[in-house]
TORZA-330542 format. One record per atom (N, C-alpha, C): residue number from 1; residue in one letter; chain; atom name; x, y, z. Coordinates in steps of 0.02 Angstrom, whole numbers. Each point is the difference from the previous one (the first is absolute). Last residue first. Layout:
+-----+------+------+------+--------+--------+--------+
: pos : code : unit : site :     c1 :     c2 :     c3 :
+-----+------+------+------+--------+--------+--------+
: NUM :    A :    A :   CA :      X :      Y :      Z :
...
+-----+------+------+------+--------+--------+--------+
END
This chain:
+-----+------+------+------+--------+--------+--------+
: pos : code : unit : site :     c1 :     c2 :     c3 :
+-----+------+------+------+--------+--------+--------+
:  86 :    R :    A :    N :   2231 :   2317 :   2171 :
:  86 :    R :    A :   CA :      5 :    -54 :     50 :
:  86 :    R :    A :    C :     63 :      6 :     39 :
:  85 :    V :    A :    N :   -181 :    149 :   -171 :
:  85 :    V :    A :   CA :     65 :     -1 :     33 :
:  85 :    V :    A :    C :     -2 :    -54 :     53 :
:  84 :    S :    A :    N :   -139 :     71 :   -242 :
:  84 :    S :    A :   CA :     -3 :    -34 :     64 :
:  84 :    S :    A :    C :     70 :     -4 :     29 :
:  83 :    V :    A :    N :   -160 :    125 :   -206 :
:  83 :    V :    A :   CA :     67 :     -4 :     29 :
:  83 :    V :    A :    C :     -9 :    -29 :     70 :
:  82 :    L :    A :    N :   -146 :     29 :   -247 :
:  82 :    L :    A :   CA :     -2 :    -22 :     69 :
:  82 :    L :    A :    C :     72 :     -9 :     24 :
:  81 :    L :    A :    N :   -162 :    114 :   -214 :
:  81 :    L :    A :   CA :     67 :    -10 :     27 :
:  81 :    L :    A :    C :     -7 :    -18 :     74 :
:  80 :    T :    A :    N :   -156 :     14 :   -250 :
:  80 :    T :    A :   CA :      3 :     -6 :     73 :
:  80 :    T :    A :    C :     71 :    -12 :     21 :
:  79 :    K :    A :    N :   -167 :     87 :   -229 :
:  79 :    K :    A :   CA :     63 :    -22 :     29 :
:  79 :    K :    A :    C :     -4 :      1 :     76 :
:  78 :    G :    A :    N :   -168 :     76 :   -164 :
:  78 :    G :    A :   CA :      8 :    -72 :     -6 :
:  78 :    G :    A :    C :     63 :    -26 :     32 :
:  77 :    G :    A :    N :    -91 :    227 :     90 :
:  77 :    G :    A :   CA :    -19 :    -26 :    -65 :
:  77 :    G :    A :    C :      5 :    -76 :     -1 :
:  76 :    Q :    A :    N :    112 :     65 :    198 :
:  76 :    Q :    A :   CA :    -22 :     56 :    -42 :
:  76 :    Q :    A :    C :    -15 :    -28 :    -69 :
:  75 :    A :    A :    N :     83 :    -68 :    274 :
:  75 :    A :    A :   CA :    -36 :    -21 :    -60 :
:  75 :    A :    A :    C :    -24 :     61 :    -38 :
:  74 :    V :    A :    N :    177 :    -93 :    213 :
:  74 :    V :    A :   CA :    -22 :     57 :    -39 :
:  74 :    V :    A :    C :    -34 :    -27 :    -63 :
:  73 :    E :    A :    N :    100 :    -80 :    262 :
:  73 :    E :    A :   CA :    -33 :    -19 :    -62 :
:  73 :    E :    A :    C :    -27 :     63 :    -34 :
:  72 :    I :    A :    N :    175 :   -103 :    209 :
:  72 :    I :    A :   CA :    -22 :     60 :    -35 :
:  72 :    I :    A :    C :    -31 :    -22 :    -66 :
:  71 :    R :    A :    N :     84 :   -104 :    258 :
:  71 :    R :    A :   CA :    -25 :    -14 :    -67 :
:  71 :    R :    A :    C :    -27 :     65 :    -29 :
:  70 :    T :    A :    N :    170 :    -99 :    218 :
:  70 :    T :    A :   CA :    -35 :     54 :    -34 :
:  70 :    T :    A :    C :    -22 :    -23 :    -69 :
:  69 :    G :    A :    N :    136 :   -125 :    163 :
:  69 :    G :    A :   CA :    -72 :    -10 :      5 :
:  69 :    G :    A :    C :    -40 :     54 :    -36 :
:  68 :    P :    A :    N :    243 :     64 :     79 :
:  68 :    P :    A :   CA :    -23 :    -69 :    -15 :
:  68 :    P :    A :    C :    -74 :     -8 :     14 :
:  67 :    L :    A :    N :    106 :    217 :     48 :
:  67 :    L :    A :   CA :    -18 :    -17 :    -68 :
:  67 :    L :    A :    C :    -22 :    -72 :    -11 :
:  66 :    A :    A :    N :     88 :    123 :    203 :
:  66 :    A :    A :   CA :    -72 :    -10 :     -6 :
:  66 :    A :    A :    C :    -21 :    -22 :    -69 :
:  65 :    G :    A :    N :    228 :     56 :     55 :
:  65 :    G :    A :   CA :    -20 :    -58 :     40 :
:  65 :    G :    A :    C :    -74 :    -16 :     -4 :
:  64 :    L :    A :    N :     88 :    194 :   -104 :
:  64 :    L :    A :   CA :     24 :    -60 :    -35 :
:  64 :    L :    A :    C :    -19 :    -63 :     38 :
:  63 :    V :    A :    N :    -50 :    204 :    103 :
:  63 :    V :    A :   CA :    -41 :     -8 :    -60 :
:  63 :    V :    A :    C :     21 :    -62 :    -38 :
:  62 :    R :    A :    N :    130 :     59 :    185 :
:  62 :    R :    A :   CA :    -66 :    -23 :     21 :
:  62 :    R :    A :    C :    -47 :    -11 :    -60 :
:  61 :    G :    A :    N :    213 :     96 :    -37 :
:  61 :    G :    A :   CA :      6 :    -71 :     19 :
:  61 :    G :    A :    C :    -67 :    -30 :     21 :
:  60 :    V :    A :    N :     10 :    230 :    -39 :
:  60 :    V :    A :   CA :      6 :    -35 :    -64 :
:  60 :    V :    A :    C :      6 :    -76 :     13 :
:  59 :    D :    A :    N :      3 :    139 :    187 :
:  59 :    D :    A :   CA :    -67 :     -4 :    -28 :
:  59 :    D :    A :    C :      0 :    -35 :    -68 :
:  58 :    R :    A :    N :    207 :     42 :    108 :
:  58 :    R :    A :   CA :    -39 :    -49 :     39 :
:  58 :    R :    A :    C :    -69 :     -9 :    -30 :
:  57 :    L :    A :    N :    135 :    168 :    -90 :
:  57 :    L :    A :   CA :     26 :    -65 :    -19 :
:  57 :    L :    A :    C :    -38 :    -56 :     37 :
:  56 :    A :    A :    N :    -50 :    222 :     59 :
:  56 :    A :    A :   CA :    -22 :    -13 :    -68 :
:  56 :    A :    A :    C :     22 :    -69 :    -24 :
:  55 :    A :    A :    N :     77 :     76 :    209 :
:  55 :    A :    A :   CA :    -72 :    -16 :      3 :
:  55 :    A :    A :    C :    -27 :    -16 :    -70 :
:  54 :    V :    A :    N :    220 :     74 :     14 :
:  54 :    V :    A :   CA :     -5 :    -66 :     31 :
:  54 :    V :    A :    C :    -73 :    -22 :      4 :
:  53 :    P :    A :    N :     51 :    220 :    -79 :
:  53 :    P :    A :   CA :     17 :    -53 :    -48 :
:  53 :    P :    A :    C :     -5 :    -70 :     29 :
:  52 :    N :    A :    N :   -143 :    225 :     66 :
:  52 :    N :    A :   CA :     52 :    -41 :     28 :
:  52 :    N :    A :    C :     17 :    -57 :    -48 :
:  51 :    V :    A :    N :    -95 :    236 :    -84 :
:  51 :    V :    A :   CA :    -25 :    -65 :     22 :
:  51 :    V :    A :    C :     59 :    -39 :     26 :
:  50 :    R :    A :    N :    -19 :    230 :   -115 :
:  50 :    R :    A :   CA :      3 :     -6 :     72 :
:  50 :    R :    A :    C :    -35 :    -63 :     26 :
:  49 :    V :    A :    N :     50 :     79 :   -232 :
:  49 :    V :    A :   CA :    -70 :      6 :     24 :
:  49 :    V :    A :    C :     -6 :    -11 :     75 :
:  48 :    V :    A :    N :    215 :    -10 :   -102 :
:  48 :    V :    A :   CA :    -31 :     60 :    -28 :
:  48 :    V :    A :    C :    -70 :      9 :     27 :
:  47 :    L :    A :    N :    122 :   -197 :     54 :
:  47 :    L :    A :   CA :     25 :     58 :     36 :
:  47 :    L :    A :    C :    -32 :     65 :    -24 :
:  46 :    C :    A :    N :    -52 :   -201 :   -111 :
:  46 :    C :    A :   CA :    -26 :     -2 :     68 :
:  46 :    C :    A :    C :     22 :     61 :     40 :
:  45 :    A :    A :    N :     88 :    -29 :   -216 :
:  45 :    A :    A :   CA :    -71 :     19 :     -3 :
:  45 :    A :    A :    C :    -31 :      0 :     69 :
:  44 :    V :    A :    N :    219 :    -78 :    -19 :
:  44 :    V :    A :   CA :     -2 :     73 :    -10 :
:  44 :    V :    A :    C :    -72 :     24 :     -3 :
:  43 :    L :    A :    N :     32 :   -231 :     11 :
:  43 :    L :    A :   CA :     21 :     31 :     62 :
:  43 :    L :    A :    C :     -2 :     76 :     -5 :
:  42 :    A :    A :    N :    -44 :   -127 :   -193 :
:  42 :    A :    A :   CA :    -55 :     -5 :     47 :
:  42 :    A :    A :    C :     18 :     33 :     67 :
:  41 :    V :    A :    N :    167 :    -15 :   -163 :
:  41 :    V :    A :   CA :    -52 :     47 :    -23 :
:  41 :    V :    A :    C :    -59 :     -1 :     49 :
:  40 :    P :    A :    N :    175 :   -155 :     34 :
:  40 :    P :    A :   CA :     19 :     69 :     19 :
:  40 :    P :    A :    C :    -51 :     52 :    -22 :
:  39 :    L :    A :    N :    -49 :   -228 :    -62 :
:  39 :    L :    A :   CA :      2 :     10 :     72 :
:  39 :    L :    A :    C :     23 :     70 :     20 :
:  38 :    A :    A :    N :     -5 :    -92 :   -228 :
:  38 :    A :    A :   CA :    -60 :     35 :     22 :
:  38 :    A :    A :    C :      1 :     15 :     75 :
:  37 :    L :    A :    N :    174 :   -125 :   -108 :
:  37 :    L :    A :   CA :      1 :     69 :    -24 :
:  37 :    L :    A :    C :    -60 :     40 :     26 :
:  36 :    L :    A :    N :     13 :   -229 :     49 :
:  36 :    L :    A :   CA :     55 :     34 :     34 :
:  36 :    L :    A :    C :      6 :     72 :    -22 :
:  35 :    L :    A :    N :   -157 :   -137 :   -108 :
:  35 :    L :    A :   CA :    -22 :     15 :     68 :
:  35 :    L :    A :    C :     55 :     35 :     40 :
:  34 :    L :    A :    N :     50 :    -78 :   -215 :
:  34 :    L :    A :   CA :    -45 :     58 :     -4 :
:  34 :    L :    A :    C :    -25 :     20 :     69 :
:  33 :    P :    A :    N :    131 :   -196 :    -18 :
:  33 :    P :    A :   CA :     40 :     60 :    -13 :
:  33 :    P :    A :    C :    -42 :     64 :     -5 :
:  32 :    S :    A :    N :   -115 :   -210 :     29 :
:  32 :    S :    A :   CA :     33 :     25 :     60 :
:  32 :    S :    A :    C :     48 :     59 :    -14 :
:  31 :    I :    A :    N :   -145 :   -146 :   -149 :
:  31 :    I :    A :   CA :    -10 :     73 :      5 :
:  31 :    I :    A :    C :     36 :     29 :     61 :
:  30 :    L :    A :    N :     13 :   -236 :    -50 :
:  30 :    L :    A :   CA :     14 :     35 :    -63 :
:  30 :    L :    A :    C :     -6 :     76 :      7 :
:  29 :    L :    A :    N :    -56 :   -141 :    183 :
:  29 :    L :    A :   CA :     72 :     -3 :    -13 :
:  29 :    L :    A :    C :     18 :     37 :    -64 :
:  28 :    L :    A :    N :   -228 :    -24 :     53 :
:  28 :    L :    A :   CA :     33 :     47 :     47 :
:  28 :    L :    A :    C :     75 :      1 :    -10 :
:  27 :    V :    A :    N :   -123 :   -157 :   -124 :
:  27 :    V :    A :   CA :    -14 :     68 :    -24 :
:  27 :    V :    A :    C :     33 :     52 :     45 :
:  26 :    P :    A :    N :     12 :   -228 :     65 :
:  26 :    P :    A :   CA :     43 :     16 :    -57 :
:  26 :    P :    A :    C :    -11 :     70 :    -29 :
:  25 :    L :    A :    N :   -144 :    -66 :    183 :
:  25 :    L :    A :   CA :     71 :      6 :     19 :
:  25 :    L :    A :    C :     46 :     12 :    -60 :
:  24 :    V :    A :    N :   -241 :    -39 :    -28 :
:  24 :    V :    A :   CA :     18 :     66 :     26 :
:  24 :    V :    A :    C :     75 :      6 :     13 :
:  23 :    P :    A :    N :   -139 :   -147 :   -191 :
:  23 :    P :    A :   CA :     30 :     -9 :     66 :
:  23 :    P :    A :    C :     30 :     66 :     24 :
:  22 :    V :    A :    N :   -205 :    -54 :   -174 :
:  22 :    V :    A :   CA :     59 :     42 :      9 :
:  22 :    V :    A :    C :     27 :    -12 :     70 :
:  21 :    F :    A :    N :   -180 :   -110 :   -201 :
:  21 :    F :    A :   CA :     25 :     -5 :     68 :
:  21 :    F :    A :    C :     65 :     40 :      5 :
:  20 :    R :    A :    N :   -234 :     -6 :   -170 :
:  20 :    R :    A :   CA :     72 :     11 :      8 :
:  20 :    R :    A :    C :     17 :     -6 :     74 :
:  19 :    R :    A :    N :   -214 :    -64 :   -191 :
:  19 :    R :    A :   CA :     25 :      6 :     68 :
:  19 :    R :    A :    C :     75 :      8 :     -1 :
:  18 :    R :    A :    N :   -242 :     26 :   -160 :
:  18 :    R :    A :   CA :     72 :     -9 :     -2 :
:  18 :    R :    A :    C :     27 :     13 :     70 :
:  17 :    W :    A :    N :   -254 :    -65 :   -127 :
:  17 :    W :    A :   CA :     39 :     28 :     55 :
:  17 :    W :    A :    C :     74 :    -14 :    -13 :
:  16 :    R :    A :    N :   -220 :     31 :   -178 :
:  16 :    R :    A :   CA :     50 :    -45 :     28 :
:  16 :    R :    A :    C :     40 :     36 :     54 :
:  15 :    G :    A :    N :   -175 :    103 :   -143 :
:  15 :    G :    A :   CA :    -23 :    -37 :     59 :
:  15 :    G :    A :    C :     50 :    -47 :     31 :
:  14 :    E :    A :    N :     13 :    170 :   -186 :
:  14 :    E :    A :   CA :    -34 :    -60 :    -24 :
:  14 :    E :    A :    C :    -22 :    -45 :     58 :
:  13 :    T :    A :    N :    124 :    202 :     40 :
:  13 :    T :    A :   CA :    -66 :     18 :    -27 :
:  13 :    T :    A :    C :    -38 :    -62 :    -25 :
:  12 :    R :    A :    N :    178 :    -38 :    196 :
:  12 :    R :    A :   CA :      2 :     32 :    -66 :
:  12 :    R :    A :    C :    -71 :     14 :    -24 :
:  11 :    R :    A :    N :     97 :    -20 :    256 :
:  11 :    R :    A :   CA :    -43 :    -33 :    -49 :
:  11 :    R :    A :    C :      2 :     41 :    -65 :
:  10 :    H :    A :    N :    180 :    -39 :    219 :
:  10 :    H :    A :   CA :    -41 :     46 :    -39 :
:  10 :    H :    A :    C :    -38 :    -39 :    -54 :
:   9 :    R :    A :    N :    163 :    -22 :    245 :
:   9 :    R :    A :   CA :    -44 :    -32 :    -49 :
:   9 :    R :    A :    C :    -37 :     54 :    -38 :
:   8 :    I :    A :    N :    222 :    -41 :    179 :
:   8 :    I :    A :   CA :    -36 :     49 :    -40 :
:   8 :    I :    A :    C :    -40 :    -39 :    -53 :
:   7 :    T :    A :    N :    139 :    -38 :    251 :
:   7 :    T :    A :   CA :    -33 :    -32 :    -57 :
:   7 :    T :    A :    C :    -41 :     54 :    -36 :
:   6 :    V :    A :    N :    221 :    -15 :    180 :
:   6 :    V :    A :   CA :    -55 :     41 :    -25 :
:   6 :    V :    A :    C :    -28 :    -35 :    -62 :
:   5 :    L :    A :    N :    160 :    -72 :    231 :
:   5 :    L :    A :   CA :    -21 :    -10 :    -69 :
:   5 :    L :    A :    C :    -58 :     46 :    -17 :
:   4 :    Q :    A :    N :    115 :      9 :    213 :
:   4 :    Q :    A :   CA :     44 :    -46 :    -36 :
:   4 :    Q :    A :    C :    -16 :     -5 :    -74 :
:   3 :    P :    A :    N :    -27 :    199 :    213 :
:   3 :    P :    A :   CA :    -33 :    -44 :    -48 :
:   3 :    P :    A :    C :     52 :    -43 :    -37 :
:   2 :    I :    A :    N :     59 :     79 :    248 :
:   2 :    I :    A :   CA :    -10 :     32 :    -65 :
:   2 :    I :    A :    C :    -34 :    -49 :    -47 :
:   1 :    M :    A :    N :    -21 :     18 :    273 :
:   1 :    M :    A :   CA :     28 :    -41 :    -52 :
:   1 :    M :    A :    C :    -14 :     33 :    -67 :
+-----+------+------+------+--------+--------+--------+
END
């Protein structure tokens, strides 16, 4: 199952948290023309490095399927960034 919602939280230097919700399906619909242009480039790249394109596409699907439940947290100095995929 592909992710449905990505939550991005970041803490400002004054300590307040800001939260953003990004729905995945509308974003995919917006960038789908770019994905259609990137597909032939990816196929040519697979052929150049002698990787099976079907296996590569299957593996990309597996990575996308494993994304729900992922949490990424980065802290540096007074700023913190938390990305949660549901």
